[in-house]
N, C-alpha and C positions, 0 to 999 in steps of 0.2 A: 436870671439876669446877673446875679452876683458872680457866677462862674465866668461869664463873658468879661466882666469888668476886671476880675482877677487875672484872667488870661491876657487881656489887653495890657494891663499894667506891667506884668512880667515881661512881655515881649518889648514894650517900650523901654523898660529899664535895660534889657539886654541890648537893644539897638543902640542906646546911648553909650553903654560900655564898649560896644564894638567900634563905635565911632572914634574912640580914643586909641584904638589898636594900630592903625586905622584899617577897618574892614567896612566895605560898603554893604549896606543892608536895605531892604525894602519891606516896609510893614504894609500888608494888605489887609484891609478891613472891609469885607464885602457887606452889601446891604442885607443879605440873608446868609448866615453862616458865621463861622468863627474866624478870628484874626490869625494870620500866619506871618511869620517873619522869614523873609528870603535873604540868604547870605550869598554874596557874589564871590565866587572863588576864582582861581586862575582861569584865564580864557573866557571869563564871563559866565561860567557855569553857575546856575542858581541851585541852591540847596535849601530845603525847607527846615525851619526850626519850629516845633510845635510846643505849646505849653499844655500839659495834661494833668488832671487831678488823679492822684493815687489815694488809696485809703488813708495813708499816713501823712502825705504832703504833696505839694505840686512838684512836677518834674519837667524838665526841658528835654525834648527828644530831638536828636540830630544825628544823622548818619547811623541810625540804629542804636545809638547810645543814649542812655538816660543820664542827664546831668541834674544836680541838685539845684532847684530853683531858689532855695534859701541862700545860695551863694552865687548871685548873678555875676559879680566880677570874676569869680573863678571860672564859671561857665564861659564867659566872654574870652578869657585868656586861653582856655583850651580850644575854643572854636578858632580864634585868631591864629594860634600856633599851627593848627591843622590846615587852615586855609592857606597860610603862607608857605607850607611845606611843598 
């Protein structure tokens, strides 16, 4: 259960940071399964952001890129810049 709580917390923090960008995001927390953050890009395209544990730390996965979950504001800046482009 701790892994789910950590994942959820990271995605909530990322959604909050993206809100200031401003980037629209949707946090989906299914009854069975793990939370996923969807980011809305140009034209309403939805892209998933996942939080995954690695042996050394948590990472955020987006567009095939691993972002450091230890720096959520930096991850939000990178996502916001790419979504705006």
